N, C-alpha and C positions, 0 to 999 in steps of 0.2 A: 902063415903062422901069426903075423901081427893081427889080422882080423880075428883070428881065433882067441887071442889074448884079450883083445878089446871086447869081444862078445862075452867072454868069461868075466871080465871086470864089470861089465854092465849088469850081468846076471847077479854077481855078488853084491853090487851096490843096491840092486832092487830088493834082494833078500834082506839086506840091512835096513832098507827103508820099511819093509814089511814088519820086521821085528820092532822097529821104533813105533809103528802104528799100533801094534799089539800092546806095547807099553802104554801108549796114550789111551788105549781102551781098557785100562786096568779097572775101571769102575763097572765093567760088564763081565759076565761069565761067557767067555768064548769057548767054542769047541777047540780041541787040541790043534787042528789045522784048519783055520777058517778061510784060507785062500784057495783059489783054484790054481792049477798049473798056469804059468805065465801066458802061454799061448791060448789056453782055454779061457783065462780071465779076459784077455783082449777080445776074443771072439764073443764072449758073453756080453761084454760092454757094447760091442757093435750091435749085437742083436737087441739089446735094451733100447738103444737109440733108434734103431730101425722100427722096432715095435711102437715106441712112443710117437714116431712120425705118422703112424697109421691111426692113432687115436683121434677121434673127432669130437669128443665131449669135453674138451679142455675149457677151463674157465680163465679168462684173461683178467689179471689183476693190474690195475693202473693206479699209480701213485704220482705225486708231484716229483719224486726223485727215487733213486734206487733204495734209499733207506725206508721210505714209505712202502715201496713194493715188498721189501723184506718183512716189514712189520705186518702188512696185510697177509702175506703168505704164512707167516708163523701163526697168526690168529686163525686163519682157515685150516691150517694143519691141526691145531689144537681142537678146534670145533669138530673136525672130521674124526679125530682120534676119540674124542668124548662120545661120539655117536656110533662107534663100531660095536656091534653086538657080540661077535665072536672074533677074537684076535687070533690070527694064524700063529703057529709056533715059530717057524723059521722063515727067514727071507735073506736077501742079499742087499746090503746097503752100499751104495757107491761112494767112495772117498776120492775126491779130486786132489791129486798131488801134482807137484811141479812137472814131473816127467811122465806120469801115467795116471790111470784111474784104476783103483782097486775095488773089486766087488767082494766084500767081506760077508761071510755067512754069520748071521747074527740072530739072537732071540728077539722077535718083533716086540714082545711086551716090554723087554728091557729098553728098546729104543724109545718106546712111548713114555716109559717112566722117567728116562733120562734125556728127554727130548732137548732141553736147553744145552746140555753138555754135548750131545750129538750134533746139534746145529753149529756149535762152535767148532767142534772137531772136523766136521765136513766142510767148514769154512763158509757155510751157507749164510750164517748170521752176519758175515762181513761182506757179503756180496760176491764172493769168489766162486763158490761151487753151487751146483744144483743140489736139491734134496731128492734122491731117488732111492726108494725102497721097493723092491719087487720080489715076487716068488721066483724061485729058480726056473719053474715051468711057466711063469707069467700068468698064473691064475689070479693073482692079485697084484696091485701096485698102488703106491702113494707117491706122487711126484710133483715137484715144483721146479720148473725149468726157467732159467733166465733167457730173455730175448733182448734185442737191442733197446726196445722201448717199454716193455712190460714183462711181467712174469706170467707163466702159464701153469695152472694147477690141474692135475688130472688124478682121478682115483677110479679104481675098478676092483671088483671082486671082494670088497670089504663091507 
């Protein structure tokens, strides 16, 4: 009985955190329910990281410190976005939170238009989270991952 209550409380807390994330994304037009079911979300995120581990064409970004790594990453993101000929309509953007990662369905063009705000909200610009935007079926992706000593940039299908 106690485990059941604890599980229900955790579920309610996560739903509350999701509502707060939607409020933070008020500058974007989100679909009515941009989240996957919790178990599906967690599985999707695991698939994303497994898929990224298979990518071989990653560019390593080395700076003198993490701030320079962030700066170089943002510059490369902007250059890549500027060179995209056909922008996909939808993707999933990963938001790194204290207790979980949320894969939010989002309009890709709006991410590009509001990139600075998105980088702040994903906490990438502070060095906390990665920037990961992928298609639900993985046919495209734009990612910058943090490693211990450098950042890795990877793009495909764009």
